[in-house]
N, C-alpha and C positions, 0 to 999 in steps of 0.2 A: 403531706396530703396530696393525693393525685388529683388530676383535673376533674374527675367525676365527683369529688367530694366524698369519696368512700375510703375508709381507712384501709391500710394495707396490712393490718395485723402486725405492725412493726414491733421490734423489741422495745420494751419500756425503756425510756431514756434514763441515763445514769442519774443517780440522786445527787443533790447538792451536799457538800461535805458538812453542812450545818445539821443535816439529819442525824438522828441517832444511829450509830454504826450497827449494821445488821438489820435495820428496820426496813422491811420490804412489804408495802401494802398489798402486793399481788401474791405473796407467798401462799396464803390460804387458798386463793383462787386456783393457782397452778396445782397445788396438792389435790384439790377437789377434781380438777381435770384428770390428773393422773389416776386417781381412784376410779373415775368414771370409765376409763378405758381398760383398767387392770381388772378384768372380769374375775379372775381366780384369786384376787387379793394376794398375789405372790410377791408383790413389791418389785416385779420386773414386767417389762412389756416388749413384745416383739414388734419390730417395724411393720412386718406384714400384718400383724394383728391390728395395728392402728389403721393401716390402709384398708383392711377389711371392714372396719367400723365405718370409715368414710364412705366406702363403696355402698354400704347398706342404705345410706341416706342419699345416694346419688352423686356424691363427690368422687369422681373417677380418677384413676392414676394419671391420665393424660391431661388433667386439669392444670393449667399454668400455675395456679396458686399452690398446688401440691409439689411442684418441681423443687422448690428449696428443700423440702423434706427429703425427697428422693436423692437430691444432690448431696445433702449433708450425710445421709446414710451411706451414700456411695463411697465416702471417704473411709468407711470402716471396711476392712478386708472381708470380714464375715458379715454380709448384709442382713443375715437373719439373727445377728447377735442381739441379745436381750439388752434392753435399756433400763437403767435404774431411774429414779426420779430426776436426778440431776441431768442425765443424758436426755431424758424425755423433754424436760423443760428447754434445754438448749436447742433441741431439734425442732420443737413446735413454736418457739417464740416468734419467728417471722410470720406465722399464720395463726397466731394465738386467738385472734378475734373470730376467725372461722371455726377453729377447733372448739372454742367456747360455745358457739351457736350450735354446733353439732351435738356436743355433750348435753346442752340444755334443751334440746329438742326445739330450737327456735329458728330453724330454717323456714323458708317461705312455705313449703309443704311439709309439715311435720310427719305425716304418714306417707312418705314418698314410696315406700314399698307397696302400700295399698294402691296408689295411683299407677305404679308400674304394672302391677298385676291386672288392673282394669284395662290398661292400654294393651297388654298382651291378649286379654280375652276379646277385646274389640277387634284386634288384628286377626285372631283365629276365626272369629265369627264372619268376618268380611272376606275371607279367602275365597269363599264360594260365590261372591258377587262378581259376575262377569258381564254386567251390562255396560253399554257404551262402546266406543271404538277410539282408537288412537287418531290424533290429528294427521290428516293426509295432504293438506294444502301446502305444507312445507315438506318436501320429499324426505329429508333426513329424519324428521319426526315419525314418519310412517314406518320406519325400519325398527323402531324401538319394540322390545318384547312387551306385549300388553299385560302380561301376568306379573310383572315386577310390582312390588308393593312395600312401602316402608312407612312407619309412623315414628316420630321422634318428639320428645318434649324436653324443654330446658326451663328451669325456673329462674327467677330474678336473683336467686342465690347460687345459680350454677349447678343445681341438681339436674342430672341428665339420665334419660332412659330412651333407648331406641330398639325397635323390633323390625325384622324384615331386611330388605335390601338397603341397609343403611349406608353402605360404602359405595353404592353405585352412583356415579355422577349423572346429572341431568342438566339440561339447559334451563336458565331462569325464565326465558321468554317474558311474559307480561309481569312477572313479579319484579323484574328490573324496573318497572315503571314507578313503583312506590319509592324506591331508593333514588331514582333519578329526580323525582319531585323533591325529596329531602335535600339532595345536593343543590338543586336550584334555589331552594329556600335559604339554605345556609349561605349561599354566595350572594344573593340579591335581596332577600327579605320578602315577606308575603305580599306587600303592595306591588312591588316591581313584577314579581312572578305572575300575579293575577291580573296584570295589565295585558298579559299575553295568553292566558289560559283561564277558563272559568272554573267553577267549583260546584256545579250542579250535575246530577245524573242526566245522561243524554236521552234515555228512553229509547235508544236505538242500538243496533249492533255495534260492537267495539271498533269495527273498521268501517263504519258507515261514512259515506261521503257527505257529511253534514257539519255545520258549525252553529254556534248559538246566535241569537239576534245581533250580537255585537261583532259577528264575524270572527269569533275565537273558538277554539276547541272547547267542548263542554267541561272537561275535567282532565286531570293528569293521568287518570287510570285507563284511558282508552288510547288507541294508537295515535290519533292526532295530537292529543295532549302530551303524550310521552315524547313524541317527536319534537314538540315545542319545548319541553323541558330540556331535551338534549341540546337544543340550540342555545340554551341559557347556561350550560355547564362549561365554564372557562372558554367563553367565545373568543375567537381570534387566536387561540393557542394551537400548537401543532396537534393534529389528530392523535398521534401516538401518545403524547403527553396527557391529553384529555382522557383517553381510554385507560391509561395507566392510573390516573387519578380515581377513576371508577373502580378499577381492580383493587387498588389499595384500600378504598372505602369498604368493599366487600370483605377484604382481609381483616380489617378492623372490626367489622360487624360480626364476623364468624370466628375470629381467632386463628384462621387458617388461610393460606393462599388459595384462591379459587383457580379452576382450570378454564380452558377456553376451547370451544368446539368450532374450529375453522370450517369444517365441512358443513355444519349447520348454518354458519354465517353465509357461506357461498350459496347454499341451497335457498336460504331465505331471501338473499339479495336477487337471486335469479327469478324468484316468483313474487316480486314486490310491486307489481303494477299498481295495486290499490294504495299502498303506502306512498308511492311516488305521486299518485293522483291527489292524495290528501295533502301532501307537502305543497304542491303547486297551487292547489285550491286555497290553502292558507296564505301563501304568498300573494295570490291574486287579491285577497281580502286585507292585505297589509297587516297580518297578524304577527309575523316574525320580527324580531329586533332588526334594526338596520344593518345591512351588509352581511346578513346570514347567507352562508353558502349552503344551498339546498341539498346538493348531492352529498357533500361532506357530512351534513347533519344526518342524513338518512344512513350513510355508512356507519356513523357513530351509533345510531339507534340500533341497527342490525347487530353490531358488535356487542352492545350491552345486553341484548336479548340472548346472545350466544355464549355468555359466561356460564361456566359449569360449576355446580356445587353438589353436595350430598344432602340427604335429609337431616343428618346430624348438624351440618353446618347451618342449614336453613332454620332449624329450631333455635340455635344460638342467636342468629340474626333476629328472629321473632322475639326472643327473650330480651335482646338489647332494646328493641322498641318498647316492650312491656316494662322495662326498667328505666324508662324516660330517656333513652339514648345512651345509656352506659352499658358496655359489654360486661355481663356478670362474671365472666372468666378472667378477662384481662383487667377489668375495672377502668378501662379507658372510656372517656366520654367521646362518642362518635358524632352524635347530633345533640343539639340543644333540646331542652324539654318543650319549648314552644314549637320547634320544627316537628317533633314527634307528635305533639298534640294535633297539629294541622294534618299531618299525614294520616294518623289513625282516624280522624274525623272523615276524611275522604275515602279511606278504606271501608268504613262502615257503609257509606252511602253509594259508593261506586266501584268497589274492589272486586265484585264477583260477576262482572259482565251484566247481562240482562237478568240475572238471578239476584242482583244485589238487594232489591227490596224484599224479596222473599227470605233471603238469608238474614237480613237485618231483623226481620220479624220473628223468625224461628230460632235463630242462633244469637243474634244481637251483638256479635263480637267483630272487631276490625279484622278483615281478612283480605288477602289478595291471591288470586289464582293465576295459573299460566297454562297455556295449551300443551306444554310438555307433560301435564298431569300433576304439576306441583301446586301446593297450597300452603300458604303461610297464615297462621291465625294467632292473634295476640289477645291475651287476657291481661289487661293493664294492671301493673303492680304485682303480678303473680307469676305468669309463665308465658312461654311461646310454644306453639305446636306447629309441626310441619308434617305434611302427608305427601307422599309421591306414589301415584298410581296412574299410568298413562291413559287408561280408558276414560273418555270424556262423554258427557251428556250432550244433548243437542245445543246447549248454550255455551259449550266450551269449558265446562268445569269438570274436574275429576269426580267420577261417580262415587268411588270409595271415599274420597276425601270429604265430600258433602255428608256422607253417612257417618264418618268418624265424628264430625262436628255435632251431628244430631245426637249421637250416643253420649258424647261428653256433656251436652246440655241436659240430657235426661238424667245422667248420673250425678252431676255436680252443680252447685250453686255458682255458676259462672255467667249466666245471662245477666247483663248489667241492669236489667229492669225487673228481675225476679225478686220476690220477697225473701228475705233471709229467714223467715219463719217457716219455709217450706221444708218440713221434716223428711220428705221423701227423697231429697237430694243431699248429698254429702257436702260439707263445707271443707274445701281443701285447705283453708287457712287455719282451721281450728287447731289450737295447741292444747294438747291433753294435759291436764293437771298442773297448769301454770298458775300459781297463786301470786298474790301481790308481792310477797317478799322475793320470790324468784325473779319477777319482772324488774324490781328495783335493783337487785344484785346484777342482773344482766345489763341494765341501763348504766350502772356505774362502771362495769367492766368495759362496755363499748365506748363510753366516754373517755376512759383512761387510755384505751388503745387507739383512739382517734377514728373509730369506725362510725362515721357520720350516717352512713346508710342504715346501720342497725339502730342507731339512736332515733332516727326518723321513724323506723318501723315500730319501735317500742312506744314512741310518743303517740303513734296512731292507735295503739291499743288502749290509750287513756291513762297510762301510768303517770303518777304525779312526778313531774320533772324535778321537784324540790325534795322528794322523799330521800331519806337517808338509809344507809346500810347499817350493819352491825356496829361499825365504828362511828356512827353518826355522820359519816362522810357522804356528801351528795355527788351526783354526777358532775356538778360544777367543780367540786373539790378535786376530783380525779382528773378532769380535763385541764384545770388550771395548773395542777402540779406537774402535768406532763407537757404543758405548752401547746395543747390542741386548740389553736386559735379558732378554727372554723366550728368546732364543736361548741366552744364557749359562746361564740356569736349566735349559733342556733339556739342553744339553751336559753340564753338571755332574751332572744327575740320571742321565745315561746313561753315566757313567764317564769323561768326558774329564778329562785330567790338567791341573790348574791350575798345575803346577810346571814345565811345559816352557818352554824359553827359545829365543829366536830368535837370529839371527846377531849381534845387538847385546847379547846376554845379557839381554834383557828378557823378563819373564814377562807373561802376560795381565793380572795385577794391576798391574804397572808401567805398561802401556798405559792401563788404566782410570784410574789416578791421574793420569797425565800429561795426559790429555785431559779430566779433570774429570767423569768419570762415576761419581759417588759411590755410586749404588745398585748398579752393577755391581761396583765395588771392594769394597763390603761383602759381596756374594755370594762373591767370590773369596777374600777374607780368611777367611771362615768355612769355605770349602771347603779352603783351604790348611791351616788348623788341623786339620781332620779328616783330611787326607791330606798330611802334610809331605813335601817333596821328598826324593827318594832322595839319600843322602849323595854329594856330588861331582857331582850332576847339573848344577847350574848351572855354566855354562861349557862344557858338552859339547853342549848343544842336543838330543841324542838319547840314548836309553837304550843 
């Protein structure tokens, strides 16, 4: 299990020799998957046909999770060669949990094609919007083509769609502030960080020469607060190492190595009188940690603002925050859930400059904008959205980006305080035709594959964690037999019954002991002592 607690769709573990020869509890599941992708029921499947199915739901060929499939297929001289069932199973086993969710329509946004079409329509509608102007107080930003425009989305399952100038790099500028705050929290904790920076909206411009009544910057999302957070990121280390740490973090957030615009850095540094004034004002008020080098801290801040990424990369970073700090493509945990919670809270109240209150009222979602025309929006537990359009309004926010958000809230039930009964808006999470039996089957599959993220999502739908499949086996049975310790811990902590028996009259504990998973067996023994089986239960299989 990776650090994120999300299963990697690994090959089911080899069975203990005590099992009946040829007995494979996953055989019927893999056969069903093969049938789901074999559209013409020919008994064969092209690799490209499988990739096409994945692309239809937003799982693209450059997705790191799909690489094992491509690499395995690359071993075959004719990459278009047809796969029979055995070849299909061998090919998809490393990502079987993902393939199962695709086939079952259980990804974060089941109708991803509909969302992509809506994004394309919004993009087309806003092409004629030419209000605002590019930022000119940093000379390099004034040279950017104002007509460039991109929208990108990425769900917590890694479904992606981008339209427009998606591969054109732009500087992070103020969006770097949100991640700088996260890095400071990860290193020092919330109490230490907020000894040096507040967490209230300032009510003034993002670069105003003002501090709160305690002589501290109002929050991390304005210039003074971001400079303060930079002073807290690996203080005392070499500047090159500190900057490389930030670059590596953005690489983990996006799944790709970011770029760097040295010309923008030099341009920003040459016009940074206000930021120098803010830093010295904070030092005068004793706000910085002891022995902070003011000039080096400002250099670090300018460098972080000059990191370059694309709209596609920014959408993945937003989805990582939406996913509680876990990158949906690499499945690496980048930030803790608590860090993300604190960051999103301040993005809601302070992330959109002097428009933050209005944005919170009309859109309601955590967001952070930058004067390069970039905008990062987070729909928690669902998806991330990025917009890049350099024309800014009078408050420094991208004009088209604000309108994209307004359109999304009009179309979808994503405002956190909107009633779910609003039939005028679409529910992005709605799974069409998913009945109880399908959910139970999906739960058992996810548990056996060690896909804790999917187990959690299914639990959120209200599915009975003790429900059994066609063999009377529960999710605990499958997780126990495969040695998925973290899944067993989660299921037990959320009320799954360790005393249920399958058609062979075996409990999850029996499975764990038979297959030699001692840690899992210990957990189940302890749970069984706390919750003894109902009298007469064993032998019935169901209550």
